[in-house]
FIKOLVEX-889186 format. One line per 2 residues: their letters; for each residue x, y, z of N, C-alpha, C, O. Coordinates in nm, 2 decimals. Layout:
<nodes>
a) X,Y,Z,X,Y,Z,X,Y,Z,X,Y,Z ~ ...
</nodes>
This chain:
<nodes>
my) -0.50,2.37,-1.03,-0.54,2.21,-1.00,-0.45,2.16,-1.05,-0.41,2.17,-1.16 ~ -0.40,2.07,-0.95,-0.31,1.98,-0.97,-0.33,1.83,-0.95,-0.34,1.76,-0.85
hy) -0.33,1.79,-1.08,-0.38,1.61,-1.15,-0.25,1.56,-1.10,-0.13,1.58,-1.14 ~ -0.30,1.48,-0.98,-0.20,1.38,-0.87,-0.29,1.22,-0.94,-0.40,1.17,-0.94
te) -0.12,1.18,-1.00,-0.15,1.07,-1.04,-0.05,0.93,-1.03,-0.04,0.83,-1.10 ~ 0.03,0.98,-0.91,0.04,0.94,-0.82,0.00,0.75,-0.76,-0.09,0.71,-0.69
gg) 0.07,0.70,-0.79,0.01,0.57,-0.75,-0.13,0.51,-0.87,-0.21,0.42,-0.84 ~ -0.12,0.55,-0.98,-0.18,0.47,-1.05,-0.29,0.55,-1.08,-0.37,0.52,-1.17
lr) -0.32,0.67,-1.00,-0.46,0.68,-1.04,-0.44,0.80,-1.09,-0.34,0.87,-1.10 ~ -0.60,0.82,-1.15,-0.64,0.89,-1.26,-0.75,0.99,-1.29,-0.79,1.05,-1.39
nv) -0.78,0.96,-1.15,-0.93,1.06,-1.16,-0.92,1.16,-1.03,-1.02,1.17,-0.95 ~ -0.82,1.21,-1.03,-0.82,1.26,-0.84,-0.71,1.42,-0.93,-0.64,1.41,-1.03
wl) -0.72,1.51,-0.88,-0.74,1.67,-0.88,-0.68,1.69,-0.70,-0.72,1.63,-0.60 ~ -0.60,1.76,-0.71,-0.61,1.86,-0.53,-0.57,1.97,-0.58,-0.47,2.00,-0.64
an) -0.70,2.06,-0.54,-0.76,2.21,-0.52,-0.65,2.29,-0.47,-0.60,2.40,-0.50 ~ -0.62,2.18,-0.35,-0.48,2.31,-0.26,-0.36,2.21,-0.15,-0.38,2.10,-0.20
gy) -0.31,2.19,-0.10,-0.22,2.14,-0.02,-0.14,2.10,-0.08,-0.09,1.99,-0.05 ~ -0.10,2.17,-0.19,0.03,2.14,-0.23,0.12,2.26,-0.35,0.08,2.30,-0.46
ki) 0.21,2.27,-0.29,0.32,2.31,-0.35,0.42,2.29,-0.53,0.43,2.18,-0.57 ~ 0.47,2.37,-0.59,0.50,2.37,-0.72,0.62,2.42,-0.69,0.63,2.54,-0.67
kk) 0.77,2.33,-0.67,0.89,2.41,-0.61,0.97,2.36,-0.79,0.95,2.27,-0.87 ~ 1.09,2.50,-0.78,1.13,2.47,-0.92,1.32,2.39,-0.85,1.39,2.43,-0.77
tp) 1.33,2.28,-0.93,1.46,2.23,-0.90,1.56,2.20,-1.01,1.53,2.19,-1.13 ~ 1.67,2.21,-0.96,1.79,2.17,-1.11,1.69,2.09,-1.20,1.68,2.13,-1.32
yg) 1.61,1.97,-1.16,1.59,1.89,-1.28,1.43,1.92,-1.33,1.36,1.83,-1.37 ~ 1.38,2.06,-1.32,1.25,2.12,-1.32,1.15,2.10,-1.24,1.20,2.04,-1.14
da) 1.03,2.12,-1.23,0.94,2.14,-1.16,0.92,1.98,-1.06,0.92,1.86,-1.10 ~ 0.88,2.04,-0.94,0.88,1.93,-0.86,0.72,1.97,-0.77,0.68,2.08,-0.74
va) 0.67,1.85,-0.74,0.53,1.90,-0.66,0.54,1.85,-0.53,0.55,1.73,-0.52 ~ 0.54,1.93,-0.42,0.56,1.86,-0.29,0.43,1.91,-0.20,0.40,2.02,-0.17
ve) 0.34,1.75,-0.17,0.22,1.77,-0.14,0.24,1.77,0.01,0.34,1.72,0.06 ~ 0.12,1.83,0.12,0.16,1.82,0.24,0.04,1.77,0.33,-0.07,1.81,0.34
qg) 0.10,1.66,0.38,0.03,1.56,0.51,0.01,1.44,0.39,-0.10,1.39,0.37 ~ 0.11,1.41,0.33,0.08,1.33,0.18,0.04,1.20,0.31,-0.08,1.17,0.29
de) 0.09,1.15,0.37,-0.01,1.00,0.44,-0.13,1.03,0.53,-0.18,0.94,0.59 ~ -0.19,1.17,0.54,-0.32,1.21,0.57,-0.35,1.20,0.44,-0.44,1.11,0.42
le) -0.31,1.25,0.34,-0.39,1.27,0.16,-0.41,1.10,0.17,-0.52,1.07,0.20 ~ -0.32,1.00,0.14,-0.29,0.87,0.09,-0.45,0.82,0.19,-0.54,0.77,0.14
ae) -0.44,0.83,0.34,-0.56,0.76,0.35,-0.70,0.78,0.32,-0.79,0.69,0.31 ~ -0.70,0.96,0.32,-0.86,0.99,0.26,-0.85,0.95,0.16,-0.94,0.87,0.13
lc) -0.77,0.96,0.07,-0.80,0.91,-0.10,-0.86,0.76,-0.06,-0.98,0.73,-0.07 ~ -0.76,0.65,-0.01,-0.82,0.52,0.00,-0.97,0.54,0.06,-1.06,0.48,0.00
ra) -1.01,0.61,0.17,-1.11,0.61,0.21,-1.25,0.63,0.14,-1.36,0.57,0.15 ~ -1.21,0.75,0.06,-1.30,0.74,-0.11,-1.28,0.65,-0.22,-1.35,0.64,-0.32
la) -1.22,0.60,-0.21,-1.23,0.50,-0.32,-1.32,0.36,-0.28,-1.38,0.27,-0.35 ~ -1.32,0.37,-0.18,-1.40,0.24,-0.07,-1.55,0.29,-0.09,-1.64,0.21,-0.12
rk) -1.56,0.46,-0.09,-1.67,0.53,-0.09,-1.79,0.51,-0.24,-1.91,0.51,-0.26 ~ -1.67,0.50,-0.32,-1.62,0.56,-0.50,-1.77,0.45,-0.52,-1.79,0.33,-0.48
pa) -1.88,0.55,-0.61,-1.99,0.43,-0.68,-2.00,0.38,-0.78,-2.10,0.33,-0.83 ~ -1.90,0.40,-0.83,-1.84,0.31,-0.97,-1.78,0.23,-0.91,-1.74,0.25,-0.79
pl) -1.75,0.08,-1.02,-1.65,-0.01,-0.97,-1.52,0.05,-0.98,-1.49,0.15,-1.06 ~ -1.44,-0.03,-0.89,-1.25,0.04,-0.88,-1.18,-0.01,-1.02,-1.19,-0.11,-1.09
tg) -1.08,0.12,-1.03,-1.00,0.03,-1.16,-0.91,-0.05,-1.09,-0.91,-0.07,-0.97 ~ -0.82,-0.11,-1.18,-0.75,-0.19,-1.11,-0.64,-0.12,-1.08,-0.56,-0.20,-1.02
ge) -0.60,0.03,-1.09,-0.54,0.13,-1.03,-0.56,0.16,-0.92,-0.48,0.17,-0.83 ~ -0.68,0.19,-0.93,-0.72,0.20,-0.78,-0.74,0.06,-0.63,-0.73,0.06,-0.51
fr) -0.76,0.00,-0.69,-0.72,-0.13,-0.65,-0.61,-0.14,-0.56,-0.60,-0.13,-0.43 ~ -0.54,-0.14,-0.65,-0.33,-0.16,-0.61,-0.33,-0.05,-0.53,-0.28,-0.08,-0.42
fi) -0.36,0.09,-0.54,-0.34,0.23,-0.47,-0.37,0.17,-0.31,-0.29,0.16,-0.22 ~ -0.53,0.12,-0.31,-0.56,0.11,-0.20,-0.49,-0.03,-0.09,-0.51,-0.05,0.03
rl) -0.37,-0.11,-0.21,-0.33,-0.21,-0.11,-0.21,-0.13,-0.15,-0.20,-0.07,-0.04 ~ -0.18,-0.12,-0.17,-0.04,-0.04,-0.14,-0.06,0.06,-0.05,0.02,0.04,0.04
sg) -0.14,0.19,-0.02,-0.08,0.29,-0.02,-0.21,0.31,0.17,-0.19,0.39,0.26 ~ -0.35,0.19,0.15,-0.41,0.18,0.29,-0.37,0.05,0.35,-0.41,0.02,0.46
fk) -0.30,-0.03,0.29,-0.31,-0.19,0.38,-0.17,-0.19,0.38,-0.12,-0.24,0.48 ~ -0.06,-0.15,0.27,0.09,-0.14,0.24,0.15,-0.29,0.27,0.23,-0.33,0.36
ls) 0.07,-0.36,0.17,0.05,-0.56,0.18,0.14,-0.56,0.02,0.14,-0.50,-0.08 ~ 0.21,-0.65,0.07,0.25,-0.73,-0.09,0.10,-0.78,-0.19,-0.01,-0.79,-0.12
qa) 0.10,-0.81,-0.31,0.02,-0.90,-0.36,-0.01,-1.03,-0.31,-0.12,-1.08,-0.33 ~ 0.08,-1.12,-0.24,0.08,-1.22,-0.23,-0.04,-1.22,-0.09,-0.15,-1.28,-0.08
al) 0.04,-1.12,-0.01,-0.07,-1.09,0.15,-0.23,-1.08,0.13,-0.32,-1.13,0.19 ~ -0.23,-1.00,0.02,-0.35,-0.93,0.02,-0.43,-1.03,-0.07,-0.54,-1.01,-0.10
aq) -0.37,-1.14,-0.10,-0.46,-1.24,-0.19,-0.48,-1.32,-0.05,-0.59,-1.35,-0.01 ~ -0.40,-1.33,0.00,-0.45,-1.42,0.17,-0.49,-1.41,0.21,-0.52,-1.50,0.28
ml) -0.58,-1.22,0.24,-0.67,-1.23,0.30,-0.78,-1.23,0.24,-0.87,-1.23,0.32 ~ -0.81,-1.22,0.09,-0.89,-1.20,0.03,-0.93,-1.39,-0.01,-1.04,-1.43,-0.04
gc) -0.86,-1.44,0.00,-0.88,-1.55,0.00,-0.87,-1.64,-0.20,-0.96,-1.72,-0.24 ~ -0.75,-1.59,-0.27,-0.75,-1.61,-0.37,-0.60,-1.59,-0.43,-0.54,-1.53,-0.35
da) -0.56,-1.60,-0.50,-0.41,-1.64,-0.56,-0.37,-1.55,-0.60,-0.44,-1.49,-0.67 ~ -0.19,-1.50,-0.56,-0.13,-1.38,-0.61,-0.21,-1.34,-0.81,-0.27,-1.23,-0.85
qs) -0.19,-1.44,-0.88,-0.19,-1.41,-0.98,-0.34,-1.36,-1.00,-0.36,-1.28,-1.09 ~ -0.43,-1.40,-0.93,-0.53,-1.38,-1.02,-0.57,-1.19,-0.96,-0.66,-1.13,-1.02
la) -0.48,-1.12,-0.80,-0.50,-1.03,-0.77,-0.42,-0.93,-0.89,-0.46,-0.82,-0.93 ~ -0.30,-0.99,-0.94,-0.21,-0.91,-1.01,-0.33,-0.87,-1.13,-0.36,-0.76,-1.17
rw) -0.38,-1.00,-1.16,-0.44,-1.00,-1.32,-0.56,-0.85,-1.28,-0.57,-0.74,-1.34 ~ -0.61,-0.89,-1.19,-0.73,-0.75,-1.12,-0.67,-0.60,-1.12,-0.73,-0.50,-1.17
ek) -0.53,-0.62,-1.06,-0.49,-0.45,-1.08,-0.41,-0.39,-1.21,-0.37,-0.27,-1.22 ~ -0.40,-0.51,-1.31,-0.34,-0.47,-1.44,-0.50,-0.46,-1.46,-0.52,-0.34,-1.47
sr) -0.62,-0.52,-1.47,-0.74,-0.43,-1.58,-0.86,-0.41,-1.49,-0.88,-0.29,-1.49 ~ -0.96,-0.47,-1.42,-1.06,-0.42,-1.32,-1.04,-0.58,-1.24,-0.99,-0.68,-1.28
pt) -1.09,-0.54,-1.13,-1.12,-0.67,-1.01,-1.24,-0.70,-1.07,-1.30,-0.64,-1.16 ~ -1.29,-0.83,-0.99,-1.39,-0.92,-1.01,-1.46,-0.82,-0.96,-1.41,-0.70,-0.96
kg) -1.60,-0.83,-0.89,-1.68,-0.77,-0.85,-1.72,-0.78,-0.72,-1.77,-0.69,-0.65 ~ -1.70,-0.93,-0.69,-1.66,-1.00,-0.57,-1.59,-0.96,-0.49,-1.62,-0.94,-0.37
ad) -1.43,-0.93,-0.56,-1.29,-0.87,-0.49,-1.32,-0.75,-0.50,-1.26,-0.70,-0.40 ~ -1.38,-0.66,-0.56,-1.42,-0.52,-0.57,-1.46,-0.48,-0.36,-1.42,-0.43,-0.26
rl) -1.62,-0.54,-0.46,-1.65,-0.57,-0.30,-1.59,-0.59,-0.15,-1.61,-0.52,-0.05 ~ -1.47,-0.74,-0.16,-1.40,-0.71,-0.05,-1.35,-0.66,-0.03,-1.35,-0.62,0.08
mr) -1.26,-0.61,-0.10,-1.16,-0.49,-0.09,-1.18,-0.34,-0.01,-1.10,-0.27,0.06 ~ -1.37,-0.30,-0.04,-1.40,-0.20,-0.02,-1.42,-0.24,0.11,-1.37,-0.17,0.20
lf) -1.50,-0.34,0.15,-1.54,-0.40,0.29,-1.43,-0.42,0.37,-1.46,-0.44,0.48 ~ -1.27,-0.43,0.35,-1.20,-0.48,0.45,-1.13,-0.35,0.48,-1.08,-0.31,0.59
ya) -1.14,-0.26,0.35,-1.03,-0.13,0.34,-1.13,-0.04,0.48,-1.08,0.00,0.58 ~ -1.27,-0.03,0.44,-1.35,0.05,0.56,-1.36,0.06,0.70,-1.36,0.14,0.79
ah) -1.39,-0.14,0.69,-1.34,-0.18,0.83,-1.21,-0.14,0.86,-1.21,-0.06,0.95 ~ -1.14,-0.16,0.83,-0.97,-0.18,0.88,-0.96,0.00,0.90,-0.90,0.04,1.00
sd) -1.01,0.11,0.79,-1.01,0.25,0.87,-1.08,0.31,0.98,-1.04,0.40,1.04 ~ -1.21,0.25,1.00,-1.36,0.25,1.04,-1.23,0.20,1.23,-1.26,0.27,1.33
gn) -1.13,0.12,1.23,-1.06,0.11,1.36,-1.12,-0.07,1.40,-1.10,-0.14,1.50 ~ -1.20,-0.09,1.29,-1.24,-0.20,1.34,-1.11,-0.38,1.41,-1.04,-0.45,1.34
ep) -1.12,-0.39,1.50,-1.01,-0.43,1.54,-0.98,-0.59,1.49,-0.87,-0.62,1.51 ~ -1.07,-0.67,1.44,-1.04,-0.80,1.39,-0.99,-0.81,1.31,-0.92,-0.91,1.29
ir) -1.02,-0.67,1.19,-0.99,-0.65,1.06,-0.81,-0.60,1.08,-0.73,-0.64,1.00 ~ -0.78,-0.51,1.20,-0.68,-0.40,1.14,-0.59,-0.55,1.22,-0.51,-0.60,1.13
av) -0.59,-0.62,1.31,-0.51,-0.73,1.35,-0.49,-0.82,1.24,-0.38,-0.87,1.19 ~ -0.57,-0.84,1.21,-0.59,-0.93,1.03,-0.47,-0.84,0.94,-0.36,-0.90,0.95
vg) -0.46,-0.76,0.88,-0.39,-0.64,0.83,-0.25,-0.69,0.89,-0.16,-0.77,0.84 ~ -0.26,-0.62,1.04,-0.11,-0.61,1.09,-0.02,-0.73,1.10,0.11,-0.72,1.11
rl) -0.10,-0.88,1.10,0.00,-0.99,1.08,0.03,-1.01,0.96,0.12,-1.09,0.92 ~ -0.03,-0.93,0.88,0.02,-0.99,0.75,0.13,-0.87,0.69,0.20,-0.89,0.60
qa) 0.13,-0.74,0.77,0.21,-0.67,0.74,0.37,-0.73,0.82,0.48,-0.72,0.76 ~ 0.34,-0.79,0.96,0.47,-0.86,1.03,0.52,-0.96,0.94,0.63,-0.97,0.91
ie) 0.41,-1.02,0.91,0.48,-1.17,0.81,0.53,-1.08,0.71,0.64,-1.04,0.75 ~ 0.49,-1.03,0.61,0.55,-0.94,0.49,0.69,-0.87,0.57,0.77,-0.85,0.48
ra) 0.73,-0.84,0.66,0.86,-0.77,0.73,0.96,-0.86,0.72,1.06,-0.87,0.66 ~ 0.87,-0.97,0.81,0.94,-1.09,0.85,1.01,-1.14,0.72,1.13,-1.12,0.74
rh) 0.99,-1.19,0.60,1.01,-1.25,0.54,1.14,-1.12,0.48,1.24,-1.15,0.41 ~ 1.12,-1.03,0.53,1.26,-0.95,0.43,1.35,-0.94,0.53,1.43,-0.85,0.51
tr) 1.38,-1.00,0.65,1.44,-0.94,0.76,1.58,-1.05,0.74,1.58,-1.16,0.70 ~ 1.70,-0.94,0.79,1.81,-1.00,0.75,1.85,-1.05,0.89,1.78,-1.02,0.98
ie) 1.96,-1.12,0.91,2.01,-1.19,1.05,2.15,-1.10,1.02,2.20,-1.17,0.94 ~ 2.24,-0.98,1.06,2.38,-0.96,1.08,2.45,-1.00,1.16,2.44,-0.94,1.26
mt) 2.55,-1.12,1.16,2.63,-1.15,1.25,2.80,-1.08,1.28,2.89,-1.07,1.20 ~ 2.80,-1.05,1.42,2.92,-0.99,1.44,2.97,-1.03,1.52,2.92,-1.01,1.63
sr) 3.09,-1.09,1.52,3.21,-1.09,1.61,3.27,-1.05,1.69,3.37,-0.98,1.66 ~ 3.23,-1.07,1.85,3.29,-0.93,1.94,3.41,-1.06,2.04,3.37,-1.17,2.08
kg) 3.54,-1.01,2.05,3.62,-1.08,2.11,3.58,-1.24,2.19,3.55,-1.30,2.30 ~ 3.58,-1.27,2.04,3.55,-1.42,2.00,3.38,-1.50,2.03,3.36,-1.62,2.04
ew) 3.30,-1.43,2.04,3.19,-1.45,2.04,3.09,-1.42,1.93,3.12,-1.32,1.86 ~ 3.01,-1.47,1.90,2.93,-1.42,1.71,2.78,-1.37,1.88,2.74,-1.44,1.98
es) 2.75,-1.28,1.84,2.61,-1.17,1.84,2.51,-1.18,1.71,2.55,-1.18,1.59 ~ 2.44,-1.18,1.73,2.26,-1.16,1.57,2.24,-1.03,1.65,2.24,-0.99,1.77
vf) 2.20,-0.99,1.50,2.11,-0.87,1.55,2.01,-0.89,1.37,2.06,-0.87,1.25 ~ 1.89,-0.91,1.40,1.75,-0.88,1.31,1.71,-0.77,1.23,1.61,-0.70,1.25
ka) 1.80,-0.75,1.10,1.74,-0.62,1.05,1.65,-0.63,0.96,1.63,-0.75,0.92 ~ 1.57,-0.52,0.90,1.50,-0.49,0.83,1.54,-0.48,0.70,1.58,-0.37,0.68
dl) 1.55,-0.57,0.57,1.61,-0.58,0.44,1.54,-0.49,0.35,1.50,-0.54,0.24 ~ 1.53,-0.33,0.40,1.43,-0.20,0.29,1.43,-0.24,0.14,1.33,-0.24,0.06
ek) 1.52,-0.26,0.14,1.53,-0.29,-0.06,1.43,-0.42,-0.09,1.40,-0.43,-0.21 ~ 1.40,-0.48,-0.04,1.36,-0.62,-0.08,1.21,-0.57,-0.04,1.13,-0.55,-0.12
ns) 1.19,-0.55,0.08,1.05,-0.45,0.17,1.01,-0.36,0.05,0.90,-0.39,0.00 ~ 1.05,-0.26,-0.01,1.01,-0.18,-0.11,0.95,-0.24,-0.22,0.85,-0.21,-0.26
ae) 1.05,-0.36,-0.29,1.05,-0.39,-0.43,0.95,-0.52,-0.40,0.86,-0.55,-0.47 ~ 0.97,-0.55,-0.33,0.81,-0.64,-0.26,0.68,-0.59,-0.30,0.59,-0.65,-0.36
la) 0.68,-0.49,-0.24,0.51,-0.41,-0.21,0.49,-0.38,-0.38,0.38,-0.37,-0.44 ~ 0.62,-0.35,-0.45,0.60,-0.27,-0.54,0.50,-0.38,-0.65,0.45,-0.34,-0.76
</nodes>
């Protein structure tokens, strides 16, 4: 069995669906269907009978919703500092319940919740869009491009 600790999880083991590969830098683990695994882990965490840990809360934010702390805080109706504190220790009972409720509805295809999450994701992407200007034959053209470095840094 492989102890799956990616994303800060501490209580997940994979019985199969992974391969250990030798690399010049040591052993590496390749997980099959990683996106599906993350989605199922989020669904399992939403059903978990015990309170969520801070790491589990963060995992759902990053892997389930793909939102920054600020965006999720907006959705939960709190400030980003509170959310950061919950991810470092343990969310409040209310935040725990809201996170589970929102994720369960989102993963079950609830359109209003999916629309809210989609809008927040679009705002996050737009915040990190850069405008590239190109001069061609004396005329300027603009192209919007995602700043992938800032997007990944912001989500972490």
